[in-house]
N, C-alpha and C positions, 0 to 999 in steps of 0.2 A: 325324705320320702320320694324325692324325684328320682326316677329310674330311667336309664337310657332305653330300656326295652319298651317303656311306655311313652316314648317321645316320637312325635312326628314333626316334620319341618317343612316349611315352604320358604320362599325367598324373603318374605316379610313377617313370618310368624314362626314361633316354636310352641307346640302344645304338648302337655303331659296329661295323661289319663291316670289318675291316682288308682293304682292296683289294690292298695290297702285302704281301709276306711281311715279317714282323718278324725281328729278328736271330736268334732261336732257332727259327724255322720250318724244319722239315725238309721236303724235297721230298715231295709227295704227301699232306701233311697237310691237314686241312680248315681253312677260314678261321677266324681268331681273332676272337671277339666280345668287345668291351670294353663292359661294361654298368654304368651308374651308376644307383643306386637312391636315391630321395629319403630324406631324414632329417627327417621332420615334427616330431620332438621339438624341433628348434631350426633354423629356416630360415637362421640366420646360419652354421651349420656344414654346411648341406645343399649337396652338390656339384651336384645337379640345379638347384636354385634359382640357385646362383652361375653355373653354365654358361649357363643360359637368359638371365640378366641380361648376362653377357659377350657372348653372341651378339647380343642385342638392341642393345647399345651399339656393337658393332663392325660391325653390319650395313652401315651407310651408308659406312663406311671401306673395306670389303673389296673393293668393286668386283666383278670376275669371279673373285676368289680364293676357292677352295673349301676351303682348309685352314683348320681351326678357329683356330689360333693365328696372329695376324698381329702385326707390329710396331706399337707405339703411336706411332711417329714416322713422318713422311712419308719416303719413299713407303711406304704400308701394304702390305707384302709378307709372304709366309709367313716365319715365323721358323725358324731352324735348331735342331737338337738342342742345340747349345752355348748358344744364347740361352735355351732353356727350362731347361736345367741352371743357367744363371746366375740365372734368376728363382727357381728352387727354392732355390738357395743364399741368396738375399736373404731369402726367407721364413723359411728355417731360422734365419738369423742374427737376424732380428727376433723369432723365437720363443725366443731365448736359447740356441740350440744352438751349440756351439763348431764353427764351420765350418773351422777349421784341422785339427781332428781328424776330424770327420765330413763326408763329401762327400754331394752329392745322391743318388748311387746307393745310399747306406745306407738310404734310405727303402724300397727294395725288400726288404732283409732285415729291417728293423724291422717293416714291415707284415706280412710273412708269418710271422715269428717270433711277433709279438703274436697273430696269428690262431691259430697253433698252440697258444699258451699259453691261449687262450680256448676251446680244444677244437673249433675249426673242423675238420671232417674233411679229412684230407690230400688227398683227391681234389679238393675244392673249392679248396684252396690251390694245388694244382698247376694246375688249370684256370685260375684267376684270373691266375697268373704265366706261364702258357704253357709249363709244363714237362711233359714226358712221363715223366720218371723221378723217383721219390721220392729217389733218391740225390743228385740235383742240389740239392734243398732241404736234405737232411741235411748234405751236405758243405760247401756254400758259403753258405747262407742262414739256416739255423736257428741263431740267435745268442741268447745270454742277454739277457734284457730287464731294464733297470733300472727297477724299479717304484717307485723312491723319487724320482721326478721330480715334485716338488710343482706346478710349473707345468702340465705335461701332465695330471696327475691332476685339478687343479682345473678345467681347461677341458674336458676330454673324459671325465672320470670313468672313468679306465682301471683303477682298482684292482678 
């Protein structure tokens, strides 16, 4: 759903305004903004740097396509949600995550649970996830975090 026509960029941020309602959008609610902020501590882990590099490399392949993510095989067309899910699963597997047990959607609860564990205010978590009710987070997404993951701790200093 990320579209180049809905993208604005500064030196340290890339923001998308979702032009179409997302799954959890209720009628009459304001547009959802997806904002990526740079991580200057390590450009190799920076989503803004990575996204800019991807856009530059894919630019001549995309033709008239305005969707951010396109297939990497001819014909270079917009990818589906299932393709993105498959890509996330591949990355999870390469990171050593048991993809038979944990599916790509688990990243939603893992990231929001970790944010909560790190004392991110609940209103910021809800805004980032597109939730209007704290009970959604409490009931379905606030999961215990395994802080004994040596791989993740080493890479991202999560402790």
